ZAPAFI-450744 format. One record per residue: x, y, z of N, C-alpha, C in turn. Coordinates in steps of 0.02 Angstrom, whole numbers, padded with zeros to 5 digits, always signed. Each point is the difference from the previous one (the first is absolute). Layout:
// ZAPAFI-450744
XYZXYZXYZ
...
END
This chain:
// ZAPAFI-450744
-00215-01870-06730-00012-00018+00076-00018-00073+00015
+00026-00014+00061-00006-00073+00006-00081-00020+00013
-00008-00069+00000-00070-00020+00023-00014-00007+00073
-00016+00063+00033+00001-00003+00074-00060-00040+00022
-00053-00013-00040-00049-00036+00028+00019-00076+00007
+00037-00025-00052+00021-00071+00009+00049-00006+00071
+00042+00052+00006+00032-00004+00066-00038+00012+00058
-00064+00035-00003-00040+00006+00060-00041-00059+00009
-00007-00041-00052-00045-00066+00008+00036-00039+00047
+00064+00006-00008+00047-00049+00055-00006+00027+00076
-00032+00054+00008-00003+00022+00068-00079-00008+00023
-00040-00026-00040-00062-00008+00012-00021-00025+00070
+00037-00066+00020-00014-00026+00065+00016+00041+00058
+00058+00035-00009+00022+00045+00052-00042+00061+00008
-00036+00031-00052-00038+00048+00003-00075-00013+00030
-00021-00073-00019-00057-00013+00028+00010-00021+00080
+00049-00017+00017+00012-00019+00072+00003+00066+00033
+00030+00055-00016+00005+00066+00023-00079+00029+00004
-00029-00003-00056-00071+00028-00004-00047-00036+00045
+00012-00066+00013-00043-00031+00045+00008+00012+00072
+00072+00004+00022+00007+00019+00068-00033+00073+00013
+00021+00034-00050-00023+00086+00013-00086-00006+00004
-00027-00037-00040-00066-00005+00001-00025-00032+00075
+00037-00041+00029-00033-00033+00064+00022+00059+00053
+00034+00045-00010+00024+00037+00053-00011+00068-00014
-00059+00033-00025-00015+00064-00017-00004+00045+00050
+00037+00063+00002-00001+00054+00045-00019+00065-00040
-00019+00045+00050-00036+00061-00037+00048+00056+00029
-00011+00064-00047+00026+00056+00017+00077+00010-00009
+00026+00031+00060+00077-00001+00002+00016-00060+00049
-00048-00035+00027+00020-00045+00057+00015-00069-00045
+00058-00011-00024+00019-00060-00044+00047-00032+00032
+00011-00018+00065+00064-00032+00027+00018-00073-00041
-00057-00038+00008+00014-00073-00033+00022+00018-00075
-00034+00036-00032+00016+00004-00082+00063+00017-00015
+00019+00072+00044+00065+00032-00017+00059-00054+00013
-00016-00035+00057+00048-00049+00024+00018-00057-00051
-00060-00023-00027+00010-00056-00052+00026+00029-00064
-00021+00061-00030+00029+00024-00061+00070+00022+00013
+00021+00020+00059+00062+00025+00012+00052-00066+00001
-00032-00051+00035+00048-00058-00011+00006-00029-00069
-00061+00001-00034+00012-00022-00064+00054+00039-00042
-00012+00068+00006+00055+00036-00039+00066-00007+00022
+00010-00006+00065+00072-00018+00028+00026-00072-00019
-00046-00047-00017+00022-00059-00034+00027+00008-00060
-00021+00047-00036+00022+00012-00074+00056+00050+00000
+00021+00017+00056+00066+00050+00000-00020+00075+00005
-00064+00018+00004-00017+00063+00019+00016+00036+00069
+00001+00053+00011+00010+00033+00065-00062+00046+00001
-00058-00026+00017-00059+00044+00006+00004+00052+00064
-00037+00056+00000-00007+00043+00053-00068+00019+00006
-00031-00001+00063-00061+00028+00010-00013+00076+00007
-00016+00022-00058-00003+00073-00001-00042+00035+00039
-00066-00029+00009-00050+00026+00041-00036-00070+00029
-00041+00008+00051-00025-00067+00036-00037-00041-00057
+00017-00058-00004-00027-00051-00063+00018+00021-00063
+00052+00042-00019+00022+00017-00068+00066-00015-00005
+00021-00056-00048+00066-00009-00020+00029+00032-00063
+00068+00005-00004+00030+00015-00055+00067-00030-00013
+00009-00022-00051+00065-00047-00018+00016+00027-00078
+00060+00006-00005+00032+00016-00071+00048-00054-00023
+00001+00001-00064+00041-00050-00036+00024+00036-00065
+00074-00016-00005+00041+00031-00052+00046+00053+00017
+00013+00050-00040+00054+00045+00005-00039+00073+00014
+00031+00023+00063-00043+00063+00019+00034+00071-00042
+00054-00014-00052+00022+00065-00030-00030+00009-00060
-00066-00045-00012-00033+00030-00066-00067+00009+00029
-00053-00004-00061-00061+00019+00008-00031-00057+00046
-00065+00025+00026-00033-00050+00048-00069-00011-00020
-00029-00061+00001-00061-00022-00022-00045-00022+00063
-00049+00022+00013-00034-00032+00056-00061-00053-00014
-00005-00045+00033-00049-00049-00005-00045-00002+00067
-00066-00003-00001-00034+00003+00055-00048-00063+00013
-00017-00020+00059-00042-00047+00017-00038+00020+00070
-00055-00004+00021-00037+00016+00050-00014-00065+00043
+00010-00005+00066+00005-00056+00036-00062-00005+00051
-00037+00054+00012-00051-00005+00051-00066-00037-00025
-00038-00014+00047-00067-00036-00013-00056+00051+00021
-00063-00035+00002-00058+00031+00018-00023-00026+00066
-00042+00043+00036-00030-00037+00053-00073-00035-00015
+00015-00056-00030-00055-00036-00034+00003-00082+00018
-00060-00022+00016+00010-00078+00013-00019-00029-00060
+00054-00048-00012+00007-00031-00063-00056-00061-00005
-00025-00007-00058-00058-00047-00023+00024-00040-00049
+00050-00016-00023+00021-00024-00070+00002-00080+00016
+00010-00027+00064+00006-00073+00003+00067-00029-00022
+00055+00044-00014+00064-00030-00030+00034-00042+00062
+00033-00040-00018+00038-00039+00051+00053+00042+00048
+00021+00062-00027+00050+00047+00029-00046+00067+00018
-00053-00009+00009-00039+00063+00010+00018+00032+00069
-00003+00060+00003+00014+00042+00070-00058-00025+00049
+00024+00006+00065-00050-00022+00054+00009+00053+00053
+00033+00059-00017+00005+00045+00050-00036+00072-00008
-00058+00000-00037-00051+00055-00009+00030+00042-00050
+00060-00006-00037+00017+00047-00050+00010-00038-00062
+00005+00030-00049+00001-00041-00067+00033+00038-00053
+00048-00035-00042+00026+00040-00069-00055-00013-00046
-00042+00044+00005-00049-00001-00054+00010+00050-00057
+00052+00026+00001+00022+00047-00056+00055-00019-00036
+00029-00061+00016+00050-00023-00035+00073+00013+00013
+00008+00039+00062+00063+00023+00015+00046-00064+00021
-00023-00054+00010+00046-00053+00014+00034-00025-00063
-00039+00004-00059+00026-00015-00060+00047+00053-00022
-00012+00067+00011+00039+00045-00015+00062-00008+00036
+00009-00010+00066+00066-00009+00032+00033-00067-00021
-00033-00054-00010+00031-00064-00034+00029+00021-00059
-00030+00034-00045+00023+00019-00071+00066+00035+00009
-00005+00050+00042+00065+00050+00008+00057-00040+00034
-00014-00047+00045+00051-00043+00025+00029-00052-00058
-00050-00026-00044+00029-00033-00055+00043+00035-00049
-00021+00075-00006+00042+00039-00042+00069+00022+00034
-00007+00002+00066+00061+00007+00032+00057-00054-00014
-00025-00062+00004+00043-00054-00007+00030+00017-00084
-00046+00006-00045+00023+00007-00059+00050+00055-00016
-00002+00056+00028+00034+00055-00004+00070-00011+00026
+00008-00048+00060+00059-00019+00025+00041-00037-00046
-00044-00043-00032+00034-00040-00052+00026+00044-00064
-00020+00049-00010+00015+00039-00062+00039+00074+00026
+00023+00005+00067+00032+00051+00031+00058+00034-00047
+00032-00044-00027+00058+00027-00030-00026+00032-00073
-00057-00011-00013-00021+00032-00064-00038+00072+00006
-00008+00008+00062-00031+00076+00025+00044+00051-00007
-00024+00046-00044+00041+00065-00010-00026+00057+00048
-00018-00027+00056-00023+00045+00052-00022-00042+00057
-00047+00028+00037-00032-00024+00053-00071-00014-00004
-00028-00058+00036-00068-00012+00000-00018+00005+00071
-00046+00044+00024-00018-00001+00067-00074-00027+00011
-00007-00046+00053-00059-00040+00002-00034+00037+00063
-00062+00010-00019-00040+00035+00054-00060-00055+00024
+00005-00012+00063-00054-00041+00035-00032+00042+00047
-00056+00012-00017-00036+00058+00046-00059-00022+00050
-00019+00032+00051-00045-00011+00037-00068+00040-00021
-00054-00002+00034-00056+00040-00003-00022+00032-00055
-00003-00036-00059-00037+00021-00063-00068+00005+00004
-00033-00050+00047-00067-00007+00004-00027+00067+00047
+00048+00046+00025-00026+00052+00051-00036-00032+00050
+00007-00051+00038-00030-00027+00053+00033+00037+00070
+00069+00022-00008+00019+00027+00064-00023+00071+00023
-00008+00022+00055-00028+00067+00009+00043+00054-00018
-00020+00061-00013+00046+00050-00032-00015+00004-00074
+00029+00067-00013-00013+00010-00075+00061-00020-00042
+00057-00017+00026+00062-00022-00043-00005-00080-00017
-00006-00014-00062-00007-00069-00016+00083-00034-00006
+00006-00056-00020+00064-00033-00002+00053+00032-00058
-00035+00003-00059+00047+00022-00055+00034+00073+00022
-00040+00047+00015+00014+00069+00013+00046-00004+00064
-00011-00045+00045+00049-00002+00063+00069-00017-00032
+00000-00058-00034+00065-00009-00023+00040+00045-00046
-00039+00037-00037+00032+00060-00039+00031+00048+00052
-00046+00016+00042+00018+00043+00061+00059-00010+00033
+00013-00067+00003+00061-00030+00038+00069-00011-00048
-00007+00020-00053+00052+00001-00055+00007-00052-00042
-00066-00038-00028-00005-00050-00036+00029+00019-00072
-00012+00058-00024+00015+00017-00073+00072+00033-00006
+00037-00008+00055+00073+00037+00012+00041-00054+00013
+00076+00017-00012+00053-00042+00021-00009-00074-00011
+00002-00024-00073+00016+00043-00058-00076+00019-00021
+00007+00054-00040-00058+00039-00021-00038-00053-00061
-00066-00001+00023-00050-00035-00055-00006+00033-00056
+00008-00033-00060-00010+00039-00064-00061-00028-00035
-00025-00050+00008-00062-00035-00029-00027-00055+00057
-00062-00015-00006-00032-00055+00037-00045-00031-00032
-00024-00057+00034-00062-00041-00032-00025-00044+00061
-00059-00028-00015-00038-00031+00044-00050-00049-00027
-00023-00040+00024-00050-00052-00016-00057-00016+00043
-00064+00010-00030-00055-00025+00047-00041-00058-00041
-00008-00044+00039-00045-00068-00029-00065+00033-00009
-00035-00036-00050-00077+00023-00008-00039-00061-00020
-00053-00008+00026-00044-00054-00015-00071+00009-00040
-00012+00065-00016-00060+00006-00030+00001+00027-00081
+00040+00049-00007+00022+00028-00066+00047-00033-00045
+00039-00031+00029+00068-00031-00039+00001-00077+00000
-00005-00034-00055+00003-00066+00001+00059-00023+00020
+00000-00067+00013+00062-00034+00053+00066+00010-00051
+00049+00022+00029+00058+00000-00033+00003+00048-00052
-00040+00055-00001+00007+00059-00049+00029+00061+00046
+00032+00047-00038+00030+00056+00032-00033+00063-00032
-00015+00047+00053-00030+00072-00023+00038+00051+00024
+00004+00050-00035+00029+00067+00017-00029+00056-00037
-00023+00050+00028-00037+00049-00022+00049+00054-00001
-00005+00056-00051+00049+00055-00014-00033+00061+00043
+00021+00027+00054-00032+00054+00025-00026-00024+00070
-00054+00009+00017-00039-00017+00064+00004-00081+00009
+00025-00026+00045-00003-00078+00002-00043-00024+00059
-00018+00045+00049-00042-00024+00053-00033+00072+00028
-00066-00001+00018-00030+00062+00018+00019+00021+00070
-00008+00072+00015+00016+00034+00051-00049-00030+00051
+00010+00013+00069-00053-00022+00045-00006+00052+00058
-00049+00012+00016-00018+00043+00059-00056-00032+00038
-00001-00011+00068-00057-00016+00034-00043+00063+00008
-00058-00010-00008-00055+00066+00003-00034-00004+00071
+00007+00032+00052-00037-00008+00056-00039+00067+00013
-00065-00016-00007-00056+00054-00003-00037-00012+00075
+00001+00062+00037-00038+00003+00066-00050+00045-00017
-00058-00027+00033-00069+00045-00016-00024+00010+00066
-00020+00067+00026-00022+00019+00062-00072+00028-00022
-00046-00024+00041-00065+00019-00003-00030+00022+00070
-00062-00012+00019-00027+00013+00061-00045-00068+00022
+00020-00021+00054-00036-00063+00017-00068+00025+00031
-00045-00057+00003-00069+00004+00021-00036-00075+00004
-00058+00011+00025-00035-00065-00004-00014-00020-00076
-00001-00058-00011-00030-00028-00060-00065+00020-00017
-00045+00013+00035-00070+00006+00006-00005+00082-00021
+00052+00038+00012-00015+00074-00007+00061+00021-00044
+00013-00022-00069+00048+00015-00037+00007+00074-00018
-00063+00038+00002+00009+00070-00023+00037+00046+00057
+00016-00034+00055+00033+00027+00059+00076+00005+00002
+00021-00040-00051+00068-00021-00003+00030+00013-00076
+00056-00014-00013+00038-00003-00065+00029-00067-00006
-00028-00039-00053+00025-00076+00000+00065-00009-00035
+00051-00017+00033+00065-00003-00039+00008-00064-00037
-00045-00049+00005-00002-00059-00043-00033+00019-00062
-00042+00038+00005-00038+00016-00069+00051+00043-00034
+00035+00045+00030+00044+00044-00032+00054-00054-00032
+00027-00048+00038+00055-00036-00022-00023-00040-00062
-00059-00032-00005-00029-00028-00054-00004+00040-00062
-00020+00066-00001+00000+00049-00053+00077+00017-00022
+00042+00001+00046+00062+00013-00016+00030-00055-00043
-00015-00066+00025+00026-00053-00037-00023-00006-00076
-00072+00016-00016-00029+00003-00059+00029+00059-00045
+00010+00061+00032+00030+00053-00027+00074-00011-00026
+00032-00037+00041+00079-00010-00022+00003-00055-00061
-00053-00043-00001+00002-00046-00061-00014+00044-00059
-00054+00043+00009-00018+00046-00062+00057+00045-00018
+00053+00018+00056+00054+00041-00020+00049-00040-00054
+00009-00065+00020+00040-00039-00050-00033+00006-00070
-00066-00006-00007-00032-00010-00069-00002+00066-00044
+00005+00060+00046-00011+00062-00035+00069+00043+00003
+00049-00015+00032+00066+00038+00013+00061-00035-00031
-00012-00062-00009+00060-00046-00032-00005+00000-00075
+00037+00015-00031-00008-00021-00075-00005-00074-00018
-00029-00020-00057-00001-00068-00020+00063-00028-00007
+00053+00051-00022+00071-00017-00014+00047-00012+00050
-00031+00029+00062+00036-00022+00061-00018-00059+00045
+00049-00011+00044-00016-00051+00046-00001+00023+00072
-00051-00022+00037-00011+00024+00075-00043-00053+00027
+00004-00016+00063-00045-00033+00027-00016+00031+00084
-00058-00008+00021-00017+00026+00063-00045-00047+00028
+00017-00032+00056-00033-00053+00033+00002+00006+00072
-00064-00012+00031-00012+00009+00072-00011-00073+00021
+00043-00019+00050-00013-00059+00035-00028-00011+00074
+00002+00068+00023-00040+00003+00069-00040+00062+00006
-00064-00010+00028-00039+00048+00021-00030-00018+00063
+00002+00049+00049-00024-00019+00066-00030+00066+00041
-00035-00024+00029-00030+00060+00048-00067-00036+00039
-00003+00033+00059-00058-00024+00042+00010-00057+00046
-00040-00014+00044+00001-00055+00049-00070-00030+00016
-00050+00033-00030-00067-00039+00014-00049+00025-00049
-00049-00049+00007-00054+00014-00064-00041+00069-00001
-00011+00016+00063-00044+00066+00014+00047+00057+00021
+00057+00001-00011+00040+00067+00012+00038+00027-00059
-00015+00056-00012+00044+00038-00062+00063+00027+00039
+00062-00028-00030+00059+00016+00038+00028+00066-00018
+00057+00021+00034+00029+00061-00011+00051-00002-00063
+00023-00068-00009+00056+00001-00059-00013-00059-00033
+00031-00001-00055+00005-00059-00047+00066+00007-00039
+00021-00052-00024+00070-00004-00038-00009-00039-00059
+00037+00020-00049+00024-00036-00059+00064-00011-00006
+00032-00053-00023+00064-00012-00014+00014-00041-00060
+00031+00023-00040+00015-00017-00078+00069+00006-00023
+00005-00013-00067+00065-00010-00030-00008+00038-00077
+00048+00053-00006+00003+00034-00061+00059-00023-00040
-00010-00013-00058+00062-00027-00044-00005+00042-00064
+00057+00034-00020+00012+00034-00054+00058-00024-00047
+00003+00021-00063+00047-00023-00037+00051+00053-00011
-00011+00065+00010+00044+00053+00008+00001+00049+00050
+00050+00037+00017-00007+00054+00055-00041+00047-00014
-00001+00027-00057-00050+00055-00008-00071-00011+00002
-00025-00066-00018-00056-00026+00013-00013-00008+00079
+00047-00027+00030-00005-00019+00068-00019+00068+00035
+00034+00060-00009-00005+00060+00032-00070+00020-00010
-00023+00006-00065-00064+00020-00017-00050-00038+00033
+00002-00067-00006-00054-00038+00042-00006+00013+00070
+00058+00006+00030-00003+00015+00074-00036+00068+00015
+00015+00044-00043-00036+00063+00009-00077+00000-00007
-00015-00041-00055-00069-00016-00013-00042-00032+00058
+00043-00056+00027-00036-00027+00058-00004+00038+00054
+00046+00040+00018-00013+00046+00056-00060+00053-00008
-00014+00019-00065-00048+00046-00009-00056-00035-00002
-00019-00056-00024-00057-00038+00002-00020-00030+00073
+00049-00015+00034-00014-00023+00061-00024+00052+00060
+00029+00053-00014-00013+00064+00040-00073+00034-00023
-00006-00005-00067-00065+00033-00035-00057-00047+00022
-00001-00057-00002-00053-00055+00000-00027+00007+00080
+00056-00005+00050-00020+00007+00071-00034+00057+00015
+00019+00064-00024-00025+00067+00012-00073+00000-00030
-00006-00026-00060-00069-00012-00023-00057-00024+00045
+00030-00049+00039-00051-00034+00038+00008+00029+00079
+00036+00040+00003+00004+00043+00075+00049-00023+00033
+00053-00044-00011+00051-00032+00035+00071+00033-00019
+00044-00030+00027+00075+00025-00022+00036-00067-00015
+00052-00003-00036+00044-00048-00019+00071+00016-00020
+00043-00038+00014+00073+00014-00026+00021-00067-00020
+00052+00005-00039+00028-00054-00031+00082+00008+00002
+00033-00052+00015+00069-00010+00005+00028-00052-00049
+00048+00014-00032+00037-00056-00044+00056-00016+00038
-00004-00073+00008+00058-00033+00053+00042-00044-00042
+00063-00004+00025+00055-00045-00032+00003+00006-00066
+00002+00051-00029-00002-00005-00081+00065-00028-00037
-00012-00031-00054+00068-00015-00035-00019+00027-00067
+00054+00021-00034-00014+00015-00076+00002-00054-00044
-00011+00004-00058-00001-00049-00051+00068-00032-00011
+00007-00057-00019+00061-00030-00019+00011+00019-00076
+00059+00026-00017+00015+00020-00068+00050-00035-00030
-00016-00027-00054+00048-00033-00052+00032+00042-00043
+00063+00014+00007+00032+00046-00053-00006-00037-00067
-00026+00026-00053-00012-00033-00063+00065-00012-00030
+00054+00029-00004+00056-00014-00025+00029-00057+00035
+00011+00003+00061+00030-00058+00045-00050-00062-00022
-00065+00008-00001-00037-00057-00003+00011-00031-00080
+00007+00034-00040+00009-00024-00070+00070-00031+00003
+00048+00026+00032+00068-00035+00004-00003-00072+00042
-00036+00000+00052+00001-00058+00047-00038-00050-00032
-00047+00018-00044-00053-00062-00029+00045-00033-00048
+00047+00033-00039+00037-00033-00044+00050-00051+00039
+00035+00020+00059+00050-00041+00042-00052-00064+00015
-00062+00019+00029-00042-00060+00025-00011-00049-00062
-00015+00021-00070-00009-00049-00047+00058-00036-00019
+00052+00035+00005+00070-00024-00013+00012-00072+00054
-00012+00027+00066+00027-00047+00050-00048-00049+00017
-00068+00001-00016-00044-00037+00024-00040-00040-00049
+00003+00032-00074-00041-00023-00043-00068+00015-00002
-00019+00036+00057-00071+00023+00001-00005+00075-00016
-00038+00023-00042-00009+00066-00029-00044+00045+00040
+00010+00043+00041-00043+00040+00038-00052+00033-00036
-00055+00004+00026-00049+00034-00049-00027+00064+00041
-00020+00051-00039-00018+00068+00025-00064-00016+00037
-00034+00025+00051-00046-00024+00032-00032+00068+00047
-00049-00008+00024-00033+00056+00043+00022+00003+00062
+00001+00060+00030+00034-00001+00068-00042-00039+00046
+00035-00022+00052-00033-00033+00061-00039+00050+00029
-00064-00023+00016-00047+00044+00033+00012+00003+00078
+00035-00037+00025+00031-00001+00071+00053+00047-00003
+00032+00002+00061+00055+00058+00011+00057-00045+00034
+00057+00033-00007+00067-00036+00032+00043+00057+00015
+00032-00006+00059+00042+00055+00020+00074-00013-00023
+00007-00039-00056+00052+00009-00056-00005+00078-00040
-00049+00022+00018-00013+00078-00025+00058+00039+00020
+00016-00009+00063+00061+00043+00034+00057-00009-00045
+00017-00057-00018+00057-00018-00037+00001+00036-00076
-00059-00018-00023-00021+00014-00071+00001+00080-00017
-00014+00040+00058+00004+00073-00016+00066+00019+00028
+00047-00033+00020+00067+00017+00013+00051-00015-00047
-00010-00062-00042+00050-00018-00056-00043-00024-00049
+00030-00015-00066-00034-00028-00052-00018-00079+00025
-00060-00018-00006-00019-00072+00025-00050-00023-00047
-00013-00073+00010-00054-00036-00039-00016-00057+00047
-00071+00005-00010-00037-00052+00051-00039-00049-00042
+00026-00063+00003-00027-00050-00037-00059-00038+00038
-00051-00025-00041-00044-00040+00015+00007-00071-00020
-00002-00049+00044+00013-00074-00020-00068-00042+00009
-00019-00033-00051-00062-00036+00009+00017-00069+00043
-00044-00010+00042+00023-00056+00051-00061-00036+00026
-00053+00012-00032-00059-00050+00026+00006-00069-00035
-00016-00053+00050+00008-00069-00031-00049-00005-00061
+00029-00032-00051-00043-00021-00064-00051-00044+00023
-00060+00021-00035-00049-00049+00012-00055+00005+00068
+00023+00045+00038-00031+00004+00067-00035+00073-00002
-00038+00001+00045-00038+00068+00007+00053+00051+00033
+00009+00061-00028+00055+00044+00021-00037+00052+00059
+00041+00006+00052-00028+00040+00050+00030+00066-00002
-00022+00057+00020+00039+00050+00005+00050+00018+00046
+00043+00043-00002+00057+00022+00049-00047+00020+00062
+00027-00025+00052-00020+00015+00067-00069-00039+00016
-00004-00061-00039-00058-00039+00025+00035-00052+00040
-00044-00028+00049+00024-00040+00054+00004-00070-00043
-00032-00007-00056+00006-00067-00033+00047+00000-00063
+00039+00053-00010+00047+00012-00056+00059-00065-00001
+00007-00019-00065+00058-00051-00004+00036+00020-00050
+00072-00002-00002+00043+00018-00052+00028-00067-00031
+00023+00001-00065+00039-00056-00025+00064+00020+00006
+00040-00042+00045+00066+00009+00007+00051-00013-00058
-00030-00032-00059+00039-00010-00057+00028+00063-00031
-00034+00049+00008+00018+00072-00020+00066+00024+00018
+00019-00020+00072+00059+00031+00032+00059-00003-00032
+00021-00052-00046+00070+00011-00046-00016+00048-00039
-00054+00016-00036-00007+00048-00047+00018+00077+00040
-00032+00003+00058+00004+00062+00035+00082+00012+00013
+00028-00048+00028+00070-00008+00024+00038+00034-00069
+00003-00040-00059+00024+00012-00062-00015+00074-00021
-00062+00015+00007-00010+00076-00017+00035+00041+00034
+00010+00007+00064+00036+00036+00048+00074+00005-00029
+00031-00055-00012+00076-00015-00021-00003+00031-00067
-00048+00002-00047+00002+00014-00072+00005+00083+00013
-00039+00030+00031-00004+00065+00002+00073+00035+00028
+00015-00034+00060+00061+00029+00027+00060-00007-00039
+00008-00064-00015+00067-00004-00048-00006+00028-00068
-00058+00007-00032-00004+00027-00072+00009+00076+00012
-00032+00029+00062+00019+00073+00006+00070+00021+00006
+00029-00047+00048+00072+00014+00025+00045-00013-00057
-00015-00043-00046+00046-00007-00057-00007+00062-00051
-00056+00029+00001-00003+00064-00045+00029+00061+00035
-00025+00008+00068+00028+00061+00035+00051-00011+00047
+00035-00071-00001+00045+00009+00052+00075+00012-00027
+00044-00017+00045+00075+00013-00013+00038-00053-00040
END
């Protein structure tokens, strides 16, 4: 296989320019007019004919459509977060690419250029997916990945395998590539707990039922649930980031609320913990004389790396880039690439992108900075996977 990393290094300047433009113009949800216009124009310059499959979601193909089809994915949306990096190309519109989607898009644009250069070598088709609303900031239950699948992403031509890259700043050193076998990112469910008590004056608590007290006991009980109902060999996380209720110091309110996030490694575990959370919430509330209900909102399954495909692709990556992917733990966050991964054999790669010698900030931090020097490796990884897979499975 060719040295795709050396070829991608020649595109470093254009990928940097793409990334910095995208970083300065972050948009959220499905509302990505500037982003999609920019990416569409760049693809057209390369000879592609992209289509907007859903609002903010572009698809383009390269190669012959009478053979197998391989999908490469990048997400394009940002977060509603005010940037605090101090970068000369920092966003000023109140949104921020704090999860690296600007790098993802720039890397796939670089891969698009390389795939055009190697189009006559493709024994099939490569489909490029530039998706909106991976961050779930748009209202409604349907996120960008599933919306594109529903609109026909995986058909005409039919996708046979897929891969994606996510940059990482905490667990993976700069320039390293990780890929797990099996679960690659955890599932997510927002956990919305509503507690109902009976309001009264704060000086007469015995005349009411305190929903704030109940909410606090629910929170503690749910932490113990993880300690006693999750095996030491399993991975799960339950975090509450919001607890609210009441409006004055001397009034016991009628209601209180907790809002959190449940992350699970597997679907069986996810169903088991959802049932346990419901049982605990209702039981604790009733023990204190109140009522409570829980809803699981905007759930996503885990991202699943097909073990056989992952083994195959890691070999292509090592050949095409000189970087040997290592087996790694699943990403504790979630990604709506899960929709693709449960529809076709897929692999989700993690790419270390924290600047060397600097304090690494976690994803979604307003201070996070990525090292753009990894982008040629990301582009080369995309091309290595697509070209390698089509050489083996193509016509």
